[in-house]
C-alpha positions as a printed Julia matrix, in Angstrom:
460×3 Matrix{Float64}:
 -67.12  -25.58   -0.59
 -63.97  -23.93    0.74
 -63.07  -20.75   -1.13
 -59.94  -21.13   -3.27
 -57.12  -18.88   -2.11
 -55.0   -16.93   -4.59
 -51.33  -17.89   -4.55
 -48.27  -15.8    -5.33
 -44.65  -16.92   -5.52
 -41.69  -14.52   -5.21
 -38.35  -15.3    -6.86
 -35.78  -13.37   -4.81
 -38.09  -12.84   -1.85
 -35.22  -11.82    0.48
 -34.82   -8.45   -1.23
 -35.92   -5.45    0.8
 -38.53   -4.37   -1.74
 -39.66   -7.88   -2.64
 -40.21   -8.81    1.01
 -42.3    -5.67    1.58
 -44.49   -6.49   -1.4
 -44.81  -10.09   -0.19
 -46.17   -8.7     3.08
 -48.76   -6.68    1.15
 -50.05   -9.86   -0.49
 -50.0   -11.62    2.87
 -52.13   -8.81    4.32
 -54.57   -9.37    1.43
 -54.91  -13.02    2.51
 -53.0   -14.49   -0.43
 -51.01  -17.68    0.09
 -47.43  -16.43   -0.26
 -44.32  -18.44   -1.02
 -40.88  -17.52   -2.24
 -37.23  -18.4    -2.65
 -33.83  -16.78   -2.43
 -30.19  -17.72   -2.87
 -29.39  -17.58    0.83
 -31.06  -17.28    4.21
 -31.18  -13.87    5.9
 -32.88  -12.01    8.71
 -35.54  -10.98    6.19
 -36.31  -14.54    5.01
 -36.36  -15.77    8.6
 -38.84  -13.06    9.59
 -41.05  -13.87    6.6
 -41.18  -17.53    7.67
 -42.36  -16.47   11.12
 -45.15  -14.47    9.48
 -46.45  -17.44    7.52
 -44.58  -17.2     4.21
 -43.23  -20.48    2.81
 -39.6   -19.71    1.97
 -37.16  -22.02    0.18
 -33.42  -21.38    0.07
 -31.89  -21.96   -3.35
 -33.57  -21.73   -6.76
 -35.09  -24.79   -8.42
 -38.28  -25.36  -10.38
 -39.69  -27.59   -7.65
 -39.98  -24.48   -5.44
 -42.9   -23.32   -7.54
 -46.03  -24.59   -5.76
 -47.82  -27.36   -7.6
 -51.49  -28.07   -8.04
 -53.29  -30.48   -5.75
 -56.76  -30.59   -4.26
 -55.6   -28.85   -1.08
 -53.39  -26.25   -2.75
 -54.68  -24.26   -5.73
 -52.38  -23.46   -8.61
 -50.04  -20.5    -8.39
 -51.83  -17.55   -9.97
 -48.93  -15.1   -10.0
 -45.13  -15.17   -9.95
 -43.21  -12.01   -9.06
 -39.48  -11.87   -9.69
 -36.71   -9.54   -8.64
 -35.15   -7.55  -11.47
 -31.87   -9.2   -10.48
 -33.32  -12.57  -11.58
 -32.06  -13.75  -14.96
 -34.22  -15.56  -17.58
 -32.22  -18.77  -16.95
 -33.55  -18.97  -13.39
 -35.23  -22.41  -13.11
 -38.28  -21.06  -11.27
 -38.75  -18.29  -13.81
 -38.47  -20.81  -16.67
 -40.93  -23.17  -14.98
 -43.46  -20.35  -14.48
 -43.21  -19.47  -18.16
 -43.59  -23.14  -19.13
 -46.77  -23.42  -17.06
 -48.15  -20.22  -18.5
 -48.34  -18.58  -15.08
 -48.6   -14.8   -15.1
 -45.14  -13.39  -14.32
 -44.37   -9.82  -13.29
 -41.19   -8.05  -12.3
 -41.18   -6.35   -8.89
 -41.88   -2.84  -10.31
 -44.6    -4.19  -12.6
 -46.31   -5.89   -9.66
 -45.97   -2.82   -7.45
 -47.43   -0.76  -10.28
 -50.49   -3.02  -10.33
 -50.87   -2.65   -6.57
 -50.47    1.13   -6.73
 -53.39    1.47   -9.15
 -55.7     0.65   -6.24
 -54.52    3.65   -4.22
 -53.84    7.35   -4.23
 -50.09    6.76   -4.48
 -47.25    8.89   -3.12
 -43.9     7.96   -4.69
 -40.55    9.03   -3.24
 -37.76    9.05   -5.81
 -34.18   10.31   -5.9
 -30.67    8.92   -6.12
 -30.11    9.29   -2.38
 -32.33    9.55    0.69
 -35.38    7.68   -0.65
 -35.74    5.25    2.25
 -35.29    7.88    4.95
 -37.65   10.33    3.26
 -40.27    7.63    2.68
 -39.98    6.6     6.33
 -40.31   10.15    7.64
 -43.28   10.95    5.4
 -44.99    7.72    6.41
 -44.66    8.52   10.11
 -46.1    11.98    9.5
 -49.11   10.54    7.65
 -49.69    7.98   10.41
 -49.49   10.7    13.05
 -51.94   12.85   11.08
 -54.46   10.03   10.86
 -54.07    9.29    7.13
 -53.57    5.57    7.93
 -51.39    4.88    4.84
 -50.18    1.59    3.45
 -46.39    1.79    3.15
 -43.8    -0.12    1.12
 -40.29    1.11    1.95
 -36.72   -0.05    1.31
 -35.7    -0.29    4.96
 -37.14   -1.5     8.26
 -38.82    0.88   10.68
 -39.11    0.11   14.38
 -42.52    1.8    14.45
 -43.88   -0.72   11.93
 -44.65   -3.53   14.4
 -42.67   -6.69   15.23
 -40.56   -8.7    14.39
 -37.76   -7.15   16.39
 -36.1    -4.37   14.46
 -39.3    -3.39   12.66
 -40.75   -3.95    9.21
 -40.5    -2.54    5.71
 -44.28   -2.65    5.34
 -47.31   -1.11    6.98
 -50.86   -2.11    6.14
 -53.25    0.81    6.23
 -56.95    0.99    5.49
 -57.09    4.35    3.7
 -56.74    5.23    0.04
 -53.11    6.33    0.51
 -50.09    4.23   -0.48
 -46.52    5.47    0.09
 -43.83    3.75   -1.97
 -40.12    4.09   -2.54
 -39.62    4.58   -6.27
 -36.23    3.19   -7.27
 -34.51    4.39  -10.44
 -32.44    1.19  -10.89
 -33.2    -0.26  -14.33
 -35.74    2.56  -14.66
 -38.06    0.73  -12.23
 -39.82    3.95  -11.24
 -41.13    4.44  -14.77
 -43.72    1.76  -14.0
 -45.5     4.04  -11.51
 -48.08    6.79  -12.04
 -48.33    8.49   -8.65
 -50.71   11.22   -7.59
 -47.92   12.82   -5.53
 -44.17   12.54   -5.94
 -40.98   13.67   -4.24
 -37.56   13.78   -5.9
 -34.79   14.26   -3.33
 -31.88   14.59   -5.76
 -30.33   13.36   -9.01
 -26.78   12.0    -9.14
 -24.44    9.81  -11.2
 -25.62    6.34  -10.24
 -26.44    3.0   -11.9
 -24.22    3.93  -14.83
 -23.93    0.27  -15.77
 -27.55    0.58  -16.89
 -27.86    4.24  -17.91
 -24.36    4.48  -19.48
 -24.09    8.23  -18.84
 -25.47   10.94  -16.57
 -27.57   12.47  -19.34
 -29.63    9.28  -19.5
 -30.11    9.36  -15.72
 -31.59   12.86  -15.99
 -33.82   11.84  -18.89
 -35.2     8.95  -16.83
 -36.17   11.29  -13.99
 -37.9    13.6   -16.47
 -39.84   10.62  -17.82
 -40.83    9.74  -14.26
 -42.21   13.27  -13.84
 -44.3    12.8   -17.0
 -45.98    9.83  -15.32
 -47.44   11.88  -12.46
 -51.2    11.96  -12.75
 -52.88   15.17  -13.95
 -53.79   17.36  -11.01
 -50.96   15.83   -8.97
 -48.16   17.46   -7.0
 -44.39   17.21   -7.46
 -42.0    18.18   -4.63
 -38.38   18.87   -5.64
 -35.09   19.68   -3.9
 -33.82   23.08   -4.99
 -30.54   22.54   -3.1
 -29.54   19.74   -5.47
 -27.81   21.44   -8.39
 -28.3    18.54  -10.77
 -32.03   18.51  -10.14
 -32.43   22.3   -10.18
 -30.61   22.44  -13.55
 -33.67   20.66  -14.98
 -36.04   23.37  -13.74
 -37.12   24.73  -17.13
 -37.77   21.25  -18.54
 -39.65   20.27  -15.39
 -41.86   23.36  -15.67
 -42.73   22.58  -19.29
 -43.64   18.98  -18.48
 -45.69   19.87  -15.41
 -47.56   22.68  -17.13
 -48.49   20.34  -19.94
 -49.63   17.61  -17.53
 -51.31   20.01  -15.05
 -49.01   19.02  -12.19
 -48.27   21.47   -9.38
 -44.55   21.96   -8.65
 -43.23   22.81   -5.17
 -39.5    23.36   -4.6
 -38.02   23.01   -1.11
 -34.65   24.17    0.19
 -32.8    24.51    3.47
 -34.02   27.82    4.88
 -32.97   28.93    8.4
 -36.54   29.14    9.67
 -38.0    25.7     8.91
 -34.66   23.85    8.87
 -33.9    25.07   12.38
 -37.24   23.75   13.64
 -36.65   20.39   12.0
 -33.09   20.07   13.27
 -34.27   20.84   16.8
 -36.68   17.87   16.87
 -34.89   15.39   14.59
 -32.97   12.74   16.54
 -30.72   11.66   13.65
 -27.72   13.87   12.75
 -26.56   15.21    9.4
 -27.59   17.96    7.02
 -28.74   15.29    4.55
 -31.27   14.03    7.08
 -32.57   17.55    7.69
 -33.03   17.83    3.92
 -34.84   14.48    3.77
 -37.11   15.59    6.62
 -37.75   18.88    4.81
 -38.91   16.96    1.73
 -41.4    15.03    3.86
 -42.42   18.24    5.66
 -43.09   20.01    2.35
 -45.38   17.34    0.94
 -47.15   16.98    4.28
 -47.93   20.7     4.24
 -49.3    20.3     0.69
 -51.61   17.62    2.09
 -52.85   20.06    4.71
 -51.07   18.59    7.74
 -50.22   21.12   10.44
 -46.64   21.99   11.28
 -47.22   20.92   14.88
 -48.19   17.38   13.86
 -45.32   17.18   11.35
 -42.7    18.17   13.9
 -44.13   15.76   16.47
 -43.86   12.92   13.95
 -40.33   13.89   12.94
 -39.36   13.97   16.59
 -40.57   10.4    16.97
 -38.29    9.06   14.23
 -35.55    6.91   15.73
 -33.71    6.0    12.56
 -34.07    2.96   10.33
 -32.38   -0.34    9.61
 -28.8     0.14    8.4
 -29.14    3.94    8.44
 -26.71    5.08   11.16
 -28.07    2.17   13.18
 -26.41    1.39   16.51
 -25.87   -2.38   16.51
 -24.03   -2.8    19.78
 -20.64   -2.28   21.35
 -17.22   -3.81   20.91
 -15.73   -4.9    24.24
 -11.99   -4.26   24.64
  -9.28   -4.33   27.31
 -10.86   -6.88   29.64
 -14.28   -5.24   29.16
 -13.15   -1.98   30.74
 -13.97   -0.08   27.57
 -16.78   -0.29   25.0
 -16.72    1.04   21.44
 -20.07    1.85   19.75
 -20.57   -0.05   16.48
 -22.96    1.28   13.81
 -24.32   -0.11   10.54
 -24.77    2.3     7.66
 -26.08    1.58    4.16
 -24.11    4.33    2.33
 -22.5     2.91   -0.81
 -22.24    5.87   -3.22
 -19.55    8.56   -2.68
 -22.19   11.26   -2.14
 -23.93    9.12    0.49
 -20.65    8.21    2.17
 -19.68   11.87    2.57
 -23.13   12.78    3.93
 -23.26    9.89    6.41
 -19.74   10.47    7.68
 -20.52   14.17    8.11
 -23.48   13.07   10.23
 -21.27   10.8    12.34
 -18.74   13.62   12.78
 -21.56   15.89   13.92
 -22.73   13.27   16.41
 -19.22   12.38   17.66
 -17.08   15.53   17.28
 -14.44   14.38   19.78
 -14.16   10.71   18.83
 -12.06    8.95   16.23
 -14.12    7.47   13.41
 -13.11    3.99   12.27
 -14.89    3.18    9.03
 -15.04   -0.35    7.64
 -16.23   -0.06    4.04
 -17.3    -2.77    1.63
 -17.69   -1.45   -1.93
 -20.99   -2.58   -3.44
 -20.8    -3.8    -7.04
 -17.6    -3.68   -9.09
 -19.07   -1.52  -11.84
 -19.98    1.21   -9.34
 -16.45    1.26   -7.95
 -15.02    1.5   -11.48
 -17.43    4.19  -12.72
 -17.02    6.38   -9.62
 -13.45    5.44   -8.62
 -12.16    9.01   -8.46
 -15.11   10.09   -6.31
 -14.52    7.19   -3.92
 -10.92    8.3    -3.34
 -12.14   11.58   -1.82
 -15.24   10.28    0.02
 -13.6     9.39    3.35
 -12.13   12.71    4.51
 -14.0    12.56    7.85
 -12.48    9.19    8.74
  -9.54    8.71   11.1
  -8.92    5.11   10.1
 -10.36    3.29    7.08
 -10.49   -0.46    6.53
 -11.5    -1.59    3.03
 -13.02   -5.04    2.46
 -13.23   -6.88   -0.89
 -15.98   -5.76   -3.27
 -19.43   -7.22   -2.73
 -20.27   -8.71   -6.11
 -23.83   -9.38   -7.21
 -24.08  -13.0    -8.31
 -24.33  -13.47  -12.06
 -24.08   -9.84  -13.11
 -20.88   -8.34  -11.75
 -17.16   -8.84  -12.23
 -14.14   -7.07  -10.81
 -12.26   -4.78  -13.21
  -8.46   -4.76  -13.26
  -7.12   -1.62  -11.58
 -10.41   -0.95   -9.79
 -10.35   -3.28   -6.8
 -10.64   -2.46   -3.1
  -6.88   -2.9    -2.84
  -6.37   -0.39   -5.66
  -8.68    2.03   -3.88
  -6.68    1.66   -0.67
  -3.47    2.52   -2.51
  -5.03    5.64   -4.05
  -6.42    6.82   -0.71
  -3.03    6.33    0.96
  -1.62    8.93   -1.38
  -4.01   11.4     0.22
  -2.27   10.79    3.55
  -5.25    8.96    5.06
  -4.74    6.0     7.38
  -6.16    3.11    5.35
  -5.64   -0.61    5.05
  -7.03   -3.35    2.82
  -8.31   -6.46    4.6
  -8.7    -9.38    2.14
 -10.32  -11.62    4.75
 -13.31   -9.99    6.53
 -13.29  -12.75    9.14
 -10.11  -11.17   10.52
 -11.88   -7.87   11.12
 -12.02   -8.05   14.9
  -8.29   -8.86   15.14
  -7.48   -6.02   12.74
  -9.4    -3.44   14.79
  -8.01   -4.7    18.1
  -4.42   -4.64   16.84
  -2.32   -2.95   19.58
  -0.72   -0.66   17.01
  -3.99    1.27   16.83
  -5.52    3.13   19.78
  -9.29    2.82   19.57
 -10.52    3.59   23.08
 -12.06    6.95   22.19
 -13.54    5.79   18.89
 -16.72    4.85   17.08
 -16.88    2.1    14.46
 -18.98    2.49   11.3
 -19.69   -0.63    9.24
 -20.58    0.83    5.87
 -21.92   -0.57    2.61
 -24.97   -2.06    0.9
 -23.74   -5.65    0.62
 -23.38   -8.34    3.28
 -21.11   -6.26    5.5
 -24.02   -6.15    7.95
 -23.27   -9.81    8.71
 -19.68   -9.02    9.66
 -20.91   -6.58   12.3
 -21.71   -9.62   14.42
 -17.98  -10.37   14.58
 -17.58   -7.17   16.61
 -20.69   -6.93   18.76
 -21.46  -10.55   19.65
 -20.04  -11.57   23.0
């Protein structure tokens, strides 16, 4: 008799974390299916790898029982999925086990010696860098990360998942909706703490409390690596020490010192002080694990960036193809990240004009951090603001806090900024004769669907 295969269905499979977890189940020989609101590069890649993906949400997407196809044994849903989702409701009606993404990842992590990378900013880059170091050192880790790495096999552009055969699992531990409180890692990194996800946490004090609760979850005998350069995180030092002493967790603080930072900057191919700091976090934990500095630096030198992190997408052809303007995608969507990324671009292109096209991500973030956004673009020579990317079903624009309002506030700071209500007109806006762009670089910035508008510039 043919062995029955376990089946798992993902609601919201196109998410960067959800798709990585789907690949883990695929590697374990589960039958994997899923659905999402719209098609994307991620869903298309999953189809090529053998995942059955449906576009749109309806209860019929949930696999049914027949003699050739065993019943779905698990449904995993994105935390963005609401209880009214028809697939979620159908799973509940059938009595199928349902888990949120962090709950499912928590179950997976119990099978490993888990390393969790947390922090408001820099999680994906730090997770990527640490993973490459562990691979180089022969640790053969399994990796679930919130971006795509070129080194993680085809499809083109890389993957957000690596299947290893050792006891080590490296995960990105997101603080949104306190997801990271589901994990109990053996090792943890916290890159920084900042004012983020205030729609959920309500105030910064609650953000800090969540990170302290995350620290309490580290397994006894574990190791915690922390960024001393982040004032918000370092302000928690005494409380961290009390928690870690009680739970028998070793604490290691890292900071940008001339000696090690200089070595890292020399080999690192991506610019920006924030990336040196991310690399230093990975370096510090790798040293705790007994990996030599030589191997660490070799691995860091092999990092070529990640998907939507200062990623060169192509070039914009202008003036009868006599000139080409580099076009980059960047995921920065919080004022702190925007400043850091733009500082990195300025470091990389000191003599070029920087044209930044920014799409605010989520209306509540723009409202809560509006003042910070007005001062985040100082490195830019010309700024184009697109309408806010709203998350379906859980986001609405607030009066006085739109992209147009932001443009007006930034103008008062004497910066060259315009609001473009129709993103499809982006190419015409940039090529407007009134603006000289020959010695420029274009940065498409944001965490929404702005990545799709990049094609308007680079496709021939």
